C-alpha positions as CSV (number, residue, x, y, z in Angstrom):
1,M,15.2,-5.9,-34.5
2,R,13.5,-9.1,-33.7
3,F,9.7,-9.3,-33.6
4,P,7.3,-12.1,-32.7
5,R,5.8,-14.1,-35.5
6,L,2.2,-13.1,-36.4
7,R,-0.3,-15.8,-37.1
8,G,-3.2,-14.8,-39.2
9,L,-1.4,-11.9,-40.8
10,A,0.2,-13.7,-43.7
11,G,-1.5,-11.6,-46.3
12,W,-0.2,-8.3,-44.9
13,P,3.2,-8.3,-46.5
14,V,1.5,-8.9,-49.9
15,I,-0.7,-5.8,-49.4
16,T,2.3,-3.7,-48.2
17,A,4.5,-4.7,-51.1
18,S,1.8,-3.9,-53.6
19,L,1.4,-0.4,-52.1
20,L,5.1,0.3,-52.2
21,T,5.5,-0.6,-55.9
22,S,5.8,2.2,-58.4
23,P,2.4,3.6,-59.4
24,S,1.2,3.2,-62.9
25,Q,-0.1,6.1,-64.9
26,A,-3.5,4.4,-65.4
27,Q,-6.3,6.1,-63.4
28,D,-9.9,5.3,-62.8
29,A,-11.8,8.5,-62.8
30,A,-14.6,6.9,-60.7
31,T,-12.2,6.1,-57.9
32,P,-12.7,8.6,-55.0
33,Q,-10.0,11.3,-54.9
34,L,-7.9,11.6,-51.8
35,L,-8.2,15.0,-50.3
36,E,-5.3,17.1,-49.0
37,V,-5.6,17.1,-45.2
38,T,-4.0,19.7,-42.9
39,V,-3.1,18.6,-39.4
40,R,-2.5,20.8,-36.4
41,S,-0.9,18.6,-33.7
42,T,2.7,19.7,-34.6
43,L,1.8,23.4,-33.9
44,Q,3.0,24.3,-37.4
45,S,-0.1,23.6,-39.6
46,S,1.0,21.3,-42.4
47,T,-0.4,18.7,-44.8
48,L,-0.5,15.1,-43.4
49,E,2.2,14.0,-45.9
50,Q,4.6,16.8,-44.9
51,V,4.5,16.3,-41.1
52,P,7.9,14.8,-40.0
53,A,6.2,12.6,-37.5
54,A,4.0,9.5,-37.1
55,I,0.5,11.0,-37.0
56,S,-3.0,9.6,-37.7
57,L,-6.1,11.5,-38.4
58,I,-9.6,10.1,-37.8
59,D,-12.5,12.0,-39.4
60,G,-15.5,12.7,-37.1
61,E,-18.1,11.6,-39.6
62,R,-16.4,8.2,-39.8
63,M,-16.2,8.0,-36.0
64,R,-20.0,8.4,-35.8
65,D,-20.9,6.1,-38.7
66,R,-22.5,2.9,-37.4
67,Q,-21.1,3.4,-33.9
68,W,-22.3,4.1,-30.4
69,Q,-20.5,7.4,-30.2
70,V,-19.7,6.8,-26.5
71,N,-16.0,5.7,-26.3
72,V,-13.1,6.7,-28.5
73,S,-12.1,3.0,-28.4
74,E,-14.8,2.4,-31.0
75,S,-12.9,4.0,-33.8
76,L,-9.3,4.6,-32.7
77,V,-8.5,0.9,-32.7
78,S,-7.3,1.3,-36.3
79,V,-4.5,3.7,-35.2
80,P,-1.0,2.0,-35.2
81,G,1.0,2.2,-32.1
82,L,-2.1,3.0,-30.0
83,Q,-3.1,0.2,-27.6
84,L,-6.7,1.1,-26.7
85,Q,-8.8,-1.3,-24.6
86,N,-12.3,-0.8,-23.3
87,R,-12.5,-1.9,-19.6
88,Q,-16.3,-2.2,-19.8
89,N,-16.1,-0.1,-16.6
90,Y,-17.3,3.5,-16.8
91,A,-15.9,4.1,-13.3
92,Q,-12.3,3.8,-14.6
93,D,-12.0,5.2,-18.1
94,L,-10.3,3.4,-21.0
95,Q,-6.9,1.6,-20.9
96,L,-4.8,3.6,-23.3
97,S,-1.1,3.6,-24.2
98,I,1.1,4.7,-27.1
99,R,4.2,2.8,-27.9
100,G,4.1,1.4,-24.4
101,F,3.8,4.7,-22.6
102,G,0.9,4.7,-20.2
103,A,0.6,0.9,-20.2
104,R,1.1,0.5,-16.5
105,S,-1.8,2.8,-15.5
106,T,-4.3,1.0,-13.3
107,F,-7.0,3.7,-13.8
108,G,-7.5,6.7,-16.0
109,V,-4.9,7.6,-18.6
110,R,-1.3,8.6,-17.8
111,G,1.9,9.3,-19.8
112,I,-0.1,10.7,-22.7
113,Q,-1.2,14.2,-23.4
114,I,-4.9,14.6,-24.3
115,Y,-6.4,17.9,-25.5
116,V,-10.1,18.7,-26.3
117,D,-10.4,21.9,-28.4
118,G,-7.0,23.0,-27.1
119,I,-8.0,22.5,-23.4
120,P,-5.8,19.9,-21.6
121,A,-7.6,16.8,-20.4
122,T,-4.3,15.8,-18.9
123,M,-3.3,17.4,-15.6
124,P,0.2,18.9,-15.1
125,D,1.3,15.7,-13.4
126,G,0.4,13.5,-16.5
127,Q,-2.9,12.0,-15.3
128,G,-5.7,12.4,-17.7
129,Q,-9.1,11.1,-18.9
130,T,-11.2,10.8,-22.1
131,N,-14.7,10.8,-20.8
132,N,-15.5,14.4,-21.7
133,I,-14.9,13.9,-25.5
134,D,-18.1,14.3,-27.3
135,I,-17.8,12.1,-30.4
136,G,-21.3,13.3,-31.6
137,S,-19.9,16.7,-32.5
138,L,-16.3,16.0,-33.3
139,E,-14.7,17.3,-36.5
140,R,-11.7,15.0,-36.1
141,M,-9.1,13.4,-33.8
142,E,-5.4,13.4,-34.4
143,V,-3.0,10.9,-32.7
144,L,0.6,12.0,-32.6
145,R,3.3,9.5,-31.8
146,G,7.1,9.5,-31.4
147,P,9.7,12.2,-30.6
148,Y,7.6,15.1,-31.8
149,S,5.1,14.7,-29.0
150,A,7.8,15.9,-26.5
151,L,6.9,19.4,-27.7
152,Y,3.8,19.1,-25.5
153,G,5.9,18.8,-22.3
154,N,5.6,16.5,-19.4
155,A,4.1,13.0,-19.9
156,S,3.9,13.2,-23.6
157,G,4.7,9.7,-24.7
158,G,2.1,10.5,-27.3
159,V,-0.6,13.2,-27.9
160,I,-4.3,12.9,-28.7
161,N,-6.0,16.0,-30.0
162,A,-9.8,16.2,-30.3
163,Y,-11.5,19.0,-32.2
164,T,-15.2,20.0,-32.2
165,E,-16.6,20.7,-35.7
166,Q,-17.3,24.3,-36.6
167,G,-20.8,25.5,-37.2
168,E,-21.3,26.6,-40.9
169,G,-24.1,27.0,-43.4
170,K,-27.8,26.7,-42.8
171,P,-29.1,25.6,-39.4
172,R,-29.5,21.9,-39.0
173,L,-31.1,19.8,-36.2
174,E,-30.4,16.1,-35.7
175,S,-31.5,13.5,-33.2
176,T,-30.1,10.0,-32.7
177,F,-31.3,7.0,-30.8
178,A,-29.6,3.6,-30.5
179,L,-30.1,0.5,-28.3
180,G,-28.3,-2.8,-27.9
181,S,-27.1,-5.7,-25.8
182,N,-26.9,-5.5,-22.0
183,G,-29.4,-2.7,-21.7
184,Q,-27.3,-0.2,-23.7
185,K,-29.2,2.9,-24.9
186,R,-28.0,6.2,-26.3
187,L,-30.0,9.3,-27.0
188,G,-28.4,12.3,-28.7
189,L,-29.4,15.8,-30.0
190,K,-27.3,18.2,-32.0
191,A,-27.9,21.6,-33.5
192,K,-25.3,23.3,-35.8
193,G,-25.2,26.1,-38.3
194,E,-24.4,29.7,-38.7
195,A,-26.6,32.8,-38.1
196,N,-25.7,36.5,-38.3
197,G,-22.0,35.6,-38.6
198,I,-22.1,33.4,-35.5
199,G,-21.2,29.7,-36.0
200,Y,-22.5,27.2,-33.4
201,V,-22.5,23.5,-32.6
202,L,-24.5,22.3,-29.6
203,G,-24.5,18.7,-28.7
204,A,-26.1,16.7,-25.8
205,S,-26.3,13.0,-25.2
206,R,-27.2,10.4,-22.6
207,F,-25.9,6.8,-22.5
208,L,-27.3,4.1,-20.2
209,T,-26.1,0.5,-19.8
210,D,-26.8,-2.4,-17.4
211,G,-23.2,-3.6,-18.1
212,Y,-21.9,-6.9,-19.2
213,R,-21.0,-7.9,-15.7
214,A,-22.8,-7.5,-12.4
215,Q,-22.0,-4.1,-10.7
216,S,-21.1,-2.5,-14.1
217,A,-24.2,-0.3,-14.8
218,A,-23.6,3.3,-15.9
219,D,-25.4,6.5,-16.7
220,K,-23.4,9.1,-18.7
221,N,-24.7,12.6,-19.6
222,L,-22.6,14.9,-21.8
223,F,-23.1,18.4,-23.2
224,N,-20.7,20.1,-25.6
225,A,-20.8,23.5,-27.3
226,R,-18.7,25.5,-29.6
227,I,-19.4,29.1,-30.8
228,D,-17.3,30.9,-33.4
229,V,-17.4,34.7,-34.0
230,K,-15.3,36.8,-36.4
231,P,-15.1,40.4,-34.9
232,D,-13.3,41.5,-38.1
233,E,-11.6,40.0,-41.2
234,Y,-8.3,39.6,-39.3
235,S,-9.5,37.9,-36.1
236,K,-11.5,35.0,-34.8
237,L,-13.0,34.2,-31.4
238,T,-13.9,30.7,-30.3
239,L,-15.8,29.7,-27.2
240,V,-16.0,26.1,-26.1
241,A,-17.9,24.6,-23.1
242,N,-18.2,21.1,-21.9
243,H,-20.1,19.3,-19.1
244,V,-20.1,15.6,-18.2
245,K,-21.8,13.7,-15.4
246,I,-21.2,10.0,-14.8
247,D,-22.7,7.6,-12.3
248,A,-21.1,4.2,-12.7
249,K,-20.8,1.0,-10.7
250,D,-17.3,-0.5,-10.5
251,P,-17.1,-4.3,-10.9
252,G,-13.3,-4.4,-10.4
253,G,-11.1,-7.2,-11.8
254,I,-11.2,-10.9,-11.5
255,S,-8.5,-13.5,-11.2
256,P,-7.5,-15.6,-14.3
257,E,-9.0,-18.6,-12.6
258,D,-12.3,-16.9,-12.0
259,W,-12.4,-15.6,-15.6
260,A,-11.9,-19.1,-16.9
261,R,-14.9,-20.3,-14.9
262,D,-17.2,-17.4,-15.6
263,S,-16.1,-14.3,-17.5
264,R,-19.1,-12.3,-16.2
265,M,-18.1,-12.9,-12.6
266,T,-17.6,-9.9,-10.3
267,T,-15.6,-9.9,-7.1
268,P,-17.9,-10.4,-4.1
269,N,-16.5,-7.3,-2.3
270,A,-17.6,-5.1,-5.2
271,L,-21.2,-6.2,-4.5
272,L,-20.8,-6.2,-0.7
273,Y,-19.4,-2.6,-0.6
274,D,-21.4,-1.4,-3.7
275,S,-18.2,0.0,-5.3
276,R,-19.1,2.9,-7.5
277,K,-18.0,6.4,-8.7
278,H,-19.8,9.7,-9.2
279,I,-18.1,12.2,-11.5
280,K,-19.1,15.7,-12.5
281,Q,-17.0,18.1,-14.6
282,T,-17.6,21.4,-16.2
283,Q,-15.2,23.5,-18.1
284,A,-15.0,26.3,-20.7
285,G,-12.3,27.9,-22.8
286,L,-11.9,31.0,-25.0
287,T,-9.5,31.3,-27.9
288,Y,-8.6,34.5,-29.7
289,E,-6.7,34.4,-33.0
290,R,-5.5,37.5,-34.8
291,Q,-3.5,37.9,-38.0
292,L,-1.3,40.8,-37.4
293,D,0.0,41.1,-40.9
294,G,0.9,38.9,-43.8
295,S,3.7,37.2,-41.8
296,N,2.8,37.3,-38.1
297,A,-0.1,36.0,-36.1
298,L,-1.1,35.7,-32.4
299,R,-3.2,33.1,-30.6
300,F,-4.3,33.3,-27.0
301,M,-6.3,30.6,-25.2
302,V,-7.6,30.6,-21.6
303,Y,-9.7,28.0,-19.8
304,A,-11.1,27.1,-16.4
305,G,-13.0,24.2,-15.0
306,Q,-14.1,22.2,-12.0
307,R,-14.2,18.5,-11.4
308,E,-15.9,16.7,-8.5
309,M,-15.6,13.0,-7.8
310,M,-16.8,10.6,-5.1
311,Q,-15.4,7.0,-5.4
312,F,-16.5,4.1,-3.2
313,Q,-14.0,1.3,-3.3
314,S,-14.3,-2.3,-2.3
315,T,-11.5,-2.3,0.2
316,P,-12.3,-4.8,3.0
317,K,-13.1,-3.5,6.4
318,A,-10.3,-5.6,7.9
319,S,-7.7,-3.9,5.6
320,Q,-8.7,-0.4,6.7
321,P,-6.1,0.2,9.5
322,G,-3.3,2.4,8.0
323,F,-5.3,2.7,4.7
324,K,-6.1,6.2,3.6
325,G,-9.7,5.7,2.7
326,G,-12.1,3.2,1.1
327,V,-14.0,6.3,0.0
328,I,-12.3,9.1,-1.9
329,G,-13.8,12.5,-2.2
330,L,-12.1,15.0,-4.5
331,Q,-12.8,18.5,-5.8
332,R,-10.5,20.1,-8.4
333,D,-10.5,23.7,-9.6
334,Y,-8.2,24.0,-12.6
335,G,-7.3,26.5,-15.3
336,G,-4.6,27.7,-17.6
337,L,-3.6,29.6,-20.7
338,D,-1.5,29.2,-23.8
339,L,-0.1,32.3,-25.5
340,R,1.5,31.7,-29.0
341,W,3.1,33.9,-31.6
342,S,3.8,32.6,-35.1
343,G,5.7,34.1,-38.0
344,K,6.5,33.2,-41.6
345,Y,9.6,34.6,-43.4
346,R,11.7,34.3,-46.5
347,L,15.4,33.4,-46.2
348,G,16.7,33.8,-49.7
349,D,14.7,31.4,-51.8
350,S,13.6,29.3,-48.8
351,E,10.7,29.6,-46.3
352,F,11.3,29.9,-42.5
353,K,8.6,29.5,-39.9
354,L,8.9,30.3,-36.2
355,I,6.6,29.7,-33.3
356,A,7.2,31.0,-29.7
357,G,4.8,30.4,-26.9
358,L,4.1,30.0,-23.2
359,S,1.8,27.4,-21.6
360,A,0.8,27.5,-17.9
361,N,-1.7,25.3,-16.0
362,T,-2.7,24.9,-12.4
363,V,-4.8,22.5,-10.4
364,K,-6.0,23.0,-6.9
365,E,-7.3,19.8,-5.4
366,D,-9.1,19.1,-2.1
367,R,-8.9,15.4,-1.4
368,Q,-10.5,13.5,1.5
369,G,-10.4,9.9,2.4
370,Y,-13.1,8.1,4.5
371,K,-13.6,4.6,5.7
372,N,-16.2,2.8,3.5
373,F,-18.2,1.6,6.5
374,A,-20.0,3.0,9.5
375,G,-20.5,0.4,12.2
376,T,-22.0,-2.7,10.4
377,Q,-23.2,-0.7,7.4
378,L,-20.9,-1.2,4.4
379,G,-20.4,0.9,1.2
380,V,-21.2,4.3,3.0
381,I,-19.1,7.3,4.0
382,G,-17.5,6.6,7.4
383,D,-14.8,8.2,9.5
384,L,-12.4,10.7,8.0
385,V,-8.9,9.3,7.6
386,R,-7.4,11.7,5.0
387,D,-7.7,15.4,4.4
388,E,-5.3,17.4,2.2
389,R,-5.0,20.3,-0.2
390,N,-2.9,19.6,-3.2
391,T,-1.6,22.0,-5.8
392,L,-0.2,21.1,-9.2
393,S,1.2,23.6,-11.7
394,N,3.5,23.9,-14.7
395,I,4.9,26.9,-16.6
396,D,6.4,25.8,-20.0
397,P,7.9,28.2,-22.5
398,Y,8.4,26.6,-26.0
399,L,9.9,27.4,-29.3
400,Q,9.5,25.7,-32.7
401,A,11.1,26.4,-36.1
402,S,10.7,25.0,-39.6
403,W,13.2,25.8,-42.4
404,A,12.8,24.6,-46.0
405,L,16.6,24.7,-46.5
406,A,16.4,23.2,-50.0
407,P,13.7,22.4,-52.6
408,T,13.3,18.8,-51.4
409,W,14.7,19.2,-47.8
410,K,13.2,20.6,-44.6
411,L,14.6,20.9,-41.2
412,D,12.3,21.2,-38.1
413,A,13.4,21.8,-34.5
414,G,11.7,22.5,-31.2
415,L,12.6,23.2,-27.6
416,R,10.4,23.2,-24.5
417,W,11.3,24.0,-20.9
418,S,9.0,21.8,-18.9
419,N,8.6,22.8,-15.2
420,V,6.2,20.9,-13.0
421,Q,5.5,21.7,-9.3
422,F,3.8,19.6,-6.6
423,K,2.6,20.9,-3.2
424,S,0.6,19.1,-0.5
425,S,-0.8,20.5,2.7
426,D,-1.9,17.9,5.2
427,H,-5.0,18.8,7.2
428,F,-5.2,15.5,9.0
429,P,-2.0,15.3,11.1
430,A,-3.2,12.2,13.1
431,D,-1.2,10.0,10.8
432,G,1.9,12.2,10.8
433,N,2.6,15.4,8.9
434,G,2.2,14.7,5.2
435,S,2.8,18.2,4.0
436,G,5.6,18.9,1.5
437,S,6.5,20.1,-1.9
438,T,8.7,19.2,-4.8
439,G,9.3,20.0,-8.4
440,F,10.8,18.7,-11.6
441,H,12.1,20.5,-14.7
442,K,13.8,19.4,-17.9
443,L,14.8,20.9,-21.3
444,L,13.0,18.9,-24.0
445,P,14.5,19.3,-27.5
446,V,13.2,17.8,-30.8
447,V,14.9,17.8,-34.2
448,S,13.8,16.3,-37.5
449,L,15.0,16.2,-41.1
450,Q,12.6,15.6,-44.0
451,H,13.4,14.7,-47.6
452,Q,10.8,14.6,-50.4
453,L,11.7,11.7,-52.6
454,N,9.2,12.6,-55.3
455,E,5.8,14.3,-55.4
456,D,4.2,11.2,-53.8
457,S,6.8,10.1,-51.2
458,T,8.4,11.7,-48.2
459,L,11.1,10.3,-45.9
460,Y,11.9,11.7,-42.5
461,A,14.0,11.1,-39.4
462,S,13.5,12.6,-36.0
463,L,15.1,12.6,-32.5
464,G,13.8,14.0,-29.3
465,R,13.8,13.8,-25.5
466,G,10.8,13.5,-23.2
467,M,10.0,13.6,-19.5
468,E,7.4,11.8,-17.5
469,T,7.0,12.9,-13.9
470,P,5.3,10.8,-11.3
471,T,1.6,11.6,-10.9
472,F,0.3,12.9,-7.6
473,N,-1.1,9.5,-6.8
474,E,2.3,8.0,-7.2
475,I,4.2,10.6,-5.2
476,S,1.6,10.6,-2.4
477,Y,2.8,7.4,-0.7
478,R,6.2,6.4,0.6
479,P,7.4,2.8,1.1
480,G,6.6,1.6,4.5
481,D,3.5,3.9,4.7
482,L,5.7,6.8,6.1
483,A,4.1,10.3,6.1
484,G,4.9,12.9,3.5
485,L,5.5,12.9,-0.2
486,N,7.8,10.4,-1.9
487,F,10.7,12.8,-2.6
488,S,12.9,9.9,-3.7
489,L,10.9,9.6,-7.0
490,K,12.5,11.1,-10.1
491,P,11.0,11.8,-13.5
492,A,11.5,9.2,-16.2
493,V,13.6,10.7,-19.0
494,S,13.3,9.2,-22.6
495,T,15.3,9.6,-25.7
496,S,13.4,8.7,-28.8
497,A,14.4,8.2,-32.5
498,E,12.1,7.6,-35.4
499,L,12.6,6.9,-39.1
500,G,9.5,7.0,-41.3
501,I,8.1,7.2,-44.8
502,K,4.8,8.5,-46.2
503,R,3.6,7.7,-49.6
504,R,0.5,8.4,-51.8
505,F,0.0,5.8,-54.5
506,N,-2.1,5.7,-57.6
507,M,-2.3,2.4,-59.4
508,A,-4.8,1.1,-61.9
509,G,-8.1,1.3,-60.2
510,M,-6.6,1.8,-56.7
511,R,-5.6,4.9,-54.9
512,G,-4.6,5.5,-51.3
513,D,-1.8,6.3,-48.9
514,L,0.7,4.3,-46.8
515,S,2.9,5.2,-43.9
516,A,5.5,3.3,-42.1
517,A,7.7,4.1,-39.1
518,L,10.5,2.5,-37.2
519,F,11.2,3.7,-33.7
520,Q,13.2,3.2,-30.6
521,T,12.9,4.8,-27.2
522,Q,15.4,4.4,-24.3
523,T,14.2,5.5,-20.9
524,D,16.1,6.1,-17.7
525,N,14.4,6.1,-14.2
526,E,11.3,4.3,-15.4
527,I,8.6,4.6,-12.6
528,V,7.4,1.2,-11.3
529,V,5.9,-0.3,-8.1
530,A,8.0,-0.3,-4.9
531,S,5.4,-1.9,-2.6
532,N,2.1,-3.5,-3.4
533,Q,0.9,-3.7,0.2
534,G,-2.0,-1.5,1.2
535,N,-1.2,1.9,-0.2
536,T,0.9,1.2,-3.4
537,S,4.2,3.1,-3.4
538,Y,6.5,3.6,-6.4
539,Q,10.2,3.7,-7.2
540,N,12.5,4.3,-10.2
541,A,13.6,1.1,-12.0
542,G,16.7,2.0,-14.0
543,R,16.3,1.6,-17.7
544,T,13.8,0.4,-20.3
545,R,13.7,0.1,-24.0
546,R,10.8,0.4,-26.5
547,R,11.3,-0.3,-30.2
548,G,9.0,-1.3,-33.0
549,L,7.4,-0.9,-36.4
550,E,4.1,0.7,-37.4
551,L,2.3,0.4,-40.7
552,S,-1.0,1.9,-41.8
553,T,-2.9,2.4,-45.0
554,T,-6.1,3.7,-46.4
555,A,-6.8,2.5,-49.9
556,W,-9.7,2.6,-52.4
557,L,-9.4,-0.9,-53.9
558,H,-12.4,-0.2,-56.1
559,P,-14.6,2.8,-56.5
560,Q,-17.0,1.1,-54.1
561,V,-14.5,-0.6,-51.7
562,R,-12.3,1.1,-49.1
563,L,-9.6,-0.7,-47.1
564,N,-8.2,0.6,-43.8
565,G,-5.4,-1.4,-42.2
566,S,-2.7,-1.0,-39.5
567,L,0.0,-3.2,-38.0
568,T,2.0,-2.6,-34.8
569,L,5.0,-4.6,-33.6
570,L,6.3,-3.5,-30.2
571,D,9.2,-4.8,-28.2
572,A,9.0,-3.1,-24.8
573,R,11.4,-4.4,-22.2
574,L,13.2,-3.7,-19.0
575,R,17.0,-3.2,-19.3
576,S,17.6,-3.1,-15.5
577,A,16.5,-5.6,-12.9
578,Y,14.6,-4.4,-9.8
579,G,12.6,-5.7,-6.8
580,Y,9.4,-4.8,-5.1
581,L,7.5,-5.8,-2.0
582,N,4.5,-7.8,-3.0
583,S,1.1,-8.2,-1.3
584,N,2.4,-11.2,0.7
585,G,5.2,-9.2,2.3
586,S,8.0,-10.9,0.4
587,T,10.2,-9.4,-2.3
588,T,9.6,-10.1,-6.0
589,T,12.6,-9.7,-8.2
590,V,12.0,-8.6,-11.8
591,P,15.0,-9.5,-14.0
592,A,16.1,-7.5,-16.9
593,G,14.6,-8.5,-20.2
594,K,11.0,-8.8,-18.9
595,R,8.3,-7.2,-21.0
596,I,6.9,-3.9,-19.7
597,A,3.6,-4.8,-18.0
598,G,0.4,-3.8,-19.9
599,T,2.0,-4.1,-23.4
600,A,1.3,-6.4,-26.3
601,K,3.9,-7.5,-28.8
602,N,1.6,-7.2,-31.8
603,M,-1.6,-5.5,-32.8
604,A,-3.4,-5.5,-36.2
605,Y,-6.5,-4.1,-37.8
606,L,-8.2,-4.6,-41.1
607,G,-11.4,-2.9,-42.1
608,L,-13.4,-3.1,-45.4
609,D,-16.2,-0.7,-46.3
610,W,-18.4,-1.5,-49.2
611,F,-20.6,1.2,-50.8
612,P,-22.9,-0.8,-53.1
613,A,-25.2,2.2,-53.8
614,T,-25.2,5.9,-52.9
615,D,-27.2,5.4,-49.8
616,W,-25.9,2.1,-48.6
617,R,-22.7,1.1,-46.7
618,V,-21.6,-2.2,-45.3
619,G,-18.5,-2.7,-43.1
620,L,-16.5,-5.7,-42.0
621,D,-13.5,-5.3,-39.7
622,W,-11.1,-7.6,-37.9
623,R,-8.9,-6.8,-35.0
624,R,-6.0,-8.7,-33.3
625,M,-4.4,-8.1,-30.0
626,G,-1.4,-10.1,-28.9
627,Q,-1.1,-11.4,-25.3
628,V,-0.7,-8.7,-22.7
629,A,1.6,-8.9,-19.7
630,A,-0.5,-8.4,-16.6
631,N,2.3,-7.9,-14.1
632,D,5.9,-6.9,-13.9
633,D,7.4,-10.3,-13.5
634,N,5.4,-11.6,-16.5
635,S,4.0,-14.6,-14.6
636,V,0.5,-13.8,-15.9
637,Y,-0.6,-12.9,-19.4
638,A,-4.0,-12.0,-20.8
639,P,-4.4,-14.3,-23.9
640,S,-4.2,-13.0,-27.4
641,Y,-7.5,-12.7,-29.3
642,N,-9.0,-12.0,-32.8
643,V,-12.4,-10.5,-33.1
644,A,-14.5,-9.3,-36.0
645,S,-17.5,-6.9,-36.4
646,L,-20.1,-6.4,-39.1
647,S,-22.1,-3.2,-39.7
648,V,-24.6,-1.9,-42.2
649,G,-26.2,1.6,-42.7
650,Y,-28.8,3.1,-45.0
651,T,-29.6,6.8,-45.6
652,Y,-32.9,8.1,-46.9
653,R,-33.3,11.7,-48.0
654,L,-36.6,13.5,-48.6
655,G,-36.4,17.2,-49.2
656,A,-34.9,18.8,-46.1
657,W,-35.2,15.6,-44.1
658,K,-32.5,13.0,-43.7
659,L,-33.1,9.6,-42.1
660,N,-30.2,7.4,-41.3
661,T,-30.6,3.8,-40.0
662,F,-27.8,1.5,-38.9
663,A,-27.1,-1.9,-37.3
664,R,-24.0,-3.5,-35.9
665,I,-22.8,-6.8,-34.5
666,D,-19.5,-6.8,-32.5
667,N,-17.6,-10.0,-31.7
668,L,-19.2,-12.0,-34.4
669,T,-17.9,-15.3,-33.3
670,D,-18.8,-14.8,-29.7
671,K,-15.2,-15.0,-28.6
672,S,-14.4,-15.1,-24.9
673,Y,-11.5,-12.8,-24.3
674,V,-10.0,-10.4,-21.8
675,G,-10.8,-6.8,-22.8
676,S,-8.2,-5.2,-20.6
677,V,-5.9,-5.8,-17.6
678,I,-5.4,-4.1,-14.3
679,V,-1.6,-4.0,-14.2
680,N,0.0,-5.4,-11.0
681,E,-3.4,-5.7,-9.2
682,S,-2.4,-6.5,-5.6
683,N,-5.0,-9.2,-5.1
684,K,-4.1,-10.8,-8.5
685,R,-7.5,-9.8,-10.0
686,Y,-5.9,-8.7,-13.2
687,Y,-8.6,-9.4,-15.8
688,E,-11.5,-7.3,-17.0
689,A,-13.6,-9.4,-19.3
690,A,-14.9,-8.2,-22.7
691,P,-18.5,-9.0,-23.7
692,G,-19.4,-11.8,-26.0
693,R,-21.4,-11.2,-29.2
694,Q,-23.1,-7.7,-29.0
695,W,-25.8,-6.1,-31.2
696,M,-26.8,-2.5,-31.8
697,L,-29.6,-0.9,-33.7
698,G,-29.9,2.8,-34.3
699,T,-31.4,5.7,-36.2
700,S,-30.9,9.4,-36.7
701,L,-33.2,12.0,-38.1
702,G,-32.0,15.3,-39.3
703,Y,-33.7,18.5,-40.7
704,Q,-31.9,21.2,-42.7
705,F,-33.7,24.5,-42.3
């Protein structure tokens, strides 16, 4: 496997080699101990070291420490294999991909399954979002990569699980306030504890920003709640509720030439049409868990929610004929359930675990399109040009088994039958009957073999097959702007293999863990653009290949110094040539061998935290992103960049009171760089600029009753 050379990472092999050497018996009692951590993302609860998959866990307290607590991009940048970029555009969500899956998304998140307290934040078609995750009340986040993610069904190029912390102990009330560059302000309030056997966590926050660029202001309001009750000693009931409301301007992208002249520039049409988005979402879920006996347990989760959106785009008035709306109105009612049985048994001297379940989800969507002008008035709701009722659903039975077939060997296997249905009823027949339905189904198997080399090291190999259906947006348009759904689109099917090692080390004065994974994924029927004129349509593009290497470590170099590091090398390329109709009306041919758009060949992260005294903490981190292909033919790249941040925090305790103050400077060297790209943007406005040097000051005050 050939990878690009990495400048600025010369010291990484030295660090890696030192962590792989045999540990000495010398120990420093003052060095913080590494706790045993149980992860949940593989359905079978297991310690982090014994999971036969590449998985990263990020603690909620660390996600909050010296951070805004607004975007998961603040703290997930240290996860290998996860390419996470903040668009600085709260109308569009983050740009997120795992091992190249989801990289082509021009808005929202696709190709990756996201769950918040067990409730899918990804719709059955694979389109998802992260803006309802309340970092202020998170217990943890888990990022699962590789073949094992196929157990989550459609569009699981990777899986992100977010879990709200559980209310325990005496009641506690905490308020936070932070302010910073570009008019950023965040106010938060949280109550947690336990009373009369009822655990509760209630969190609310408001975030305001003027934005780095013109037309990028935002107002985000978030509420999150979790309540835990134990009806008896064998059962547990958990209620979660979440509400988010966002009003955000949309500055859009700018061309590479405009970015070079003025990175804060906004396209004139975004100002002329006042491009913006209004989002409101409310959901709730209930989970019941019961231990039937010493070997068998049941878990039942049911949820429901509603999402409303009104988006005003900057589509020029002259481009409106044949276009299905410069204003999009959407209302979704969604819900679902997950029923799961688990059992633990003995097969001779070995342990055997089995899980069987059924997951079902449905979305009913009313979507309207309007012109974004009325007479000479621009940026308003005009004539109706689209009106349809869409239904998305899936019913997926699944099975997972784990067998400790020998003292140092374990075999894991899983199977999921993923069945996704699309239906559209066109209520606006003036442009031709667009009604229709289609469906996709695929059997998704996963198998892994794990070997414990010694008490500190585990080696594993896994193989699996995944499916990624087109999203409803991709299936809604046919080449040539013909009416009806694009029935020619097929799901992309991937076969993934992974070889990994996990190791805990304990050398003189230094303790930590290290993980490494080699992976390769081959995909047939990759979904790409077919026509980039007006309404973008899609096609299947033959074969692609993704392969790479991931390294990550957490190490206490000294009792007061902690290192976090990660390195990702990714070679994501087309293996079949294809052509598409570009915005000029001519055909662009993309030859085999081109890099998959939206992906970077290399990413790296290094973070040092210094704890000079009990109440002080100082952090310095550095992040590198390699150049990112902005379009399919690789004629435009966003330049690579290196940025660093500095943070400091101090905690003061007085009786039941706890005062925490913190400060942060991001982009220390005031680097001008492209924060994210809009892949294949039809007007060649690919770039979304990142801010220059940014500052933040904040405080939190808590009281323990």
